[in-house]
C-alpha positions in Angstrom: 168.6 174.4 122.9 169.6 170.2 122.0 166.4 168.4 123.6 163.5 170.9 121.8 165.6 169.1 118.4 164.8 166.0 119.8 162.0 166.6 120.9 160.9 167.5 118.0 162.5 165.1 116.0 160.5 162.5 118.2 157.1 163.8 117.8 158.1 164.3 113.4 158.9 160.0 113.3 155.7 159.0 115.5 153.5 161.4 113.6 154.5 159.7 110.5 154.9 156.0 111.8 151.2 156.8 112.3 150.3 158.2 109.0 152.1 155.8 107.4 150.5 153.1 109.0 146.6 155.0 108.4 147.7 154.1 104.9 148.9 150.7 104.6 145.6 150.3 107.3 142.6 151.8 104.2 144.7 150.6 101.6 144.0 146.8 103.6 140.5 148.0 103.9 140.4 149.0 99.5 141.8 145.8 98.8 139.7 143.5 100.8 136.5 144.7 100.0 137.5 145.0 95.9 138.5 141.4 96.3 134.8 140.3 98.6 133.0 142.1 95.3 135.6 139.4 93.3 134.9 136.5 95.0 130.8 137.7 95.0 130.8 138.0 90.8 133.5 133.9 91.1 130.5 132.6 93.1 128.1 132.7 90.7 130.2 133.4 87.5 129.1 136.6 86.7 131.8 137.3 83.6 130.9 140.7 82.8 131.8 142.0 86.3 134.7 140.1 86.8 135.4 142.0 83.9 135.1 145.2 85.0 136.6 144.0 88.5 140.0 142.4 86.6 141.2 144.4 83.1 142.8 141.2 82.2 140.1 138.7 83.4 140.7 136.8 80.4 144.3 135.6 80.5 144.3 135.3 84.2 146.2 131.9 85.8 143.3 129.2 87.7 143.8 131.6 90.7 141.7 134.9 89.6 139.9 132.9 87.5 138.0 130.6 90.3 138.9 133.1 93.3 136.1 131.4 95.4 137.6 127.9 95.0 140.6 129.6 97.1 141.6 130.9 100.0 142.9 133.5 100.3 145.5 135.8 101.9 146.8 139.4 101.3 150.8 140.1 102.8 152.0 142.6 101.8 150.2 146.3 100.8 151.8 149.3 98.7 151.4 152.3 96.2 152.9 151.9 92.9 152.3 155.1 91.6 149.1 155.9 91.2 147.9 151.1 91.2 147.8 150.1 94.4 150.6 146.6 95.0 149.3 143.0 96.6 151.3 140.3 96.9 148.1 137.6 97.2 149.0 134.3 98.3 145.9 131.9 96.8 145.2 128.2 97.4 143.3 125.8 96.0 142.4 123.2 99.1 145.8 121.1 99.9 148.3 122.8 97.3 151.1 124.4 97.5 150.2 127.9 97.4 149.7 130.2 94.7 152.0 134.1 95.8 150.7 136.6 93.1 151.6 140.7 92.8 148.2 142.5 91.4 148.2 146.2 90.9 144.8 147.4 91.3 143.9 150.4 90.0 141.4 152.7 90.4 138.3 152.2 87.8 134.5 154.3 87.6 133.1 151.6 85.8 134.0 148.5 88.8 131.1 148.2 91.4 134.7 148.3 94.0 135.7 151.5 91.7 138.8 149.7 91.3 140.3 147.2 89.1 143.0 144.7 88.5 145.7 145.9 85.7 148.7 144.3 86.3 149.5 140.8 88.0 152.4 138.6 87.3 153.6 135.2 89.6 156.0 136.7 92.9 158.8 133.9 91.3 158.9 136.6 88.0 160.8 140.0 89.3 159.2 142.6 87.6 160.9 145.8 89.7 157.7 145.9 91.1 157.0 146.2 94.9 156.2 142.9 96.6 
């Protein structure tokens, strides 16, 4: 009986790990697709589309307003309620990278079907995942 319990626990652990990996992989793909749409809109200066991709566009820091000029690296992703939290590094030329947490939620009017609803530098602890 003890052996069966151990095997069951092992199988549940493996299944949970696999599910978490799949969720993270699909979440990363959502972020990459969203940021690709964002970069394309930024490179053509299409502010109407940028405002659909980023609800806070007018209040965005330089890293998010001129995203096409930056090197971008996605470091962490996770769900916060119904939103995705993505920790991203933005580096302009050889300057020190700026790190922001972006909250991205579903949006039917956005070309990527997602929009940035909140962002803040990592230095600011807002109690969100990062």
